[in-house]
C-alpha positions, 0 to 999 in steps of 0.5 A: 483581576477583580471579578464583580459577578453581579454586573455581568448577568442579564438576570440572576442565573443567566449567562452570556454565550461566546463566539469567535472562540480561538486559542492564541498561544497559551490563551483562550479568547472569545467575544461575548454576546450580551444579547444572547444568553441562557439560563444556567438552571435550565442548562443543568439537564445538559450537564455542563458541569460533567463536561467541564470535569472531563476537559483536559486538552486545550481543544476540549476547553475551547469546545466548552467555552464555545458551548457555554461561554467563559467561566468568569468575566472581569469588569474590563472584559465585560466592558470590552465584550471580550474575554481572555484567559490563560488555558492554564487558568481553565485547567486549574479551575477544572482541577479544583472542581474535580478535587471538590467532586473528589471530596464528595466521593470521599464523603460517600466512601468511594474515595480515600479521605486522605487522598481526597484532601491531598488532591484538593490541597494540590489543586488549590495550591495550583490556583494560588501559584497561578496568581488567583487572588484569595478573594476568588477562592472560598474565604475559608481555606485549608489554612483556616482549617488545619491545626496551627501546630503543623506550621513549619519553620518558615511559618507556613503550614504544609497541608499535605504533611498535615494530612499524613500525620493528622488523626482520622477525626481531624481529617474527617472534620476538615473534609466535611468543612471544605466540602460544605464551604464549596458546595452550598445552595445559592442564596437567595433562591425562590420561584419566578413566574413567567407568562407563557401565552395564555398561562403562567409557568413557575420555575425555580430561581437561583442567584448564579452570577457566573458560569463558575457559580453555576457549575458548583450549583449543579454539583450541589443539585446532583446531591440534592437529587441523589443523582451524583456523578461518578468516575468510571474505574476503567477510563476515569471519565466522570459521568452521571448515571442514566438512572438511579440504579447503580452504574459502575461503568460509563459505557458498555465498551468499558464494562466489556473490557473490565469483564473480559480482563476479570475473566482472563485473570480468573482463567489464568489463576485456575490454570496455575492451580491445575496440577501439571501432567504427570504429577498425580502418578508420581512421575 
């Protein structure tokens, strides 16, 4: 399926809403509202990229599309004002997006570098198995990054095996290259002036031609603002901290559960170290 995003938007960074969103078997279908759209740049404050990272079930993907529209729209779908995609497609894109976020965590030292690359390679392999064309992924993929000497007897490289055997320097090189390829500032960009009654309003302008472009731009903008999302170690939910102060858990209940578990373990260790009754007098 060929995607030409430049014909699907009302203006750069605008995206259409969806309606009549429903699940039919393993597909997610919706109608497109060309006359009703929103600005992906302004939507950043409501964090649709965080919502997408936390989607897992078909119902969650349905709610996401209802709120933000389809992830991508093909030429034929745009002409018919109807978008249809496999739920597995949404899940594969979500896994890829989560893996890209994991590359950022590895760059910040929050995740093991080799583990983040394995997660990425598996996510991209899932995209390719699902039938997505290479043109829908970045031009530079892991096959262009890893050393040709890792090719197996069938002539195909095994990236996961490469991660396990590569040097730390090689792993670092590929980690940096992949993350920079996926998360780039949009080009071109600039400022746009809007008339607002008796005054003019200046807003940043980025060329984002699909919701998928917008989600990756939001991840870039998080880093630009030094306000990146993080993963709660208790429930594994991805969240954006409410302030620039360090926040480990997504909510008070998660922090409370983790604290209680920590104190229970500490109490258990202290009881094990405590001498049994009668041992001190030699009985």
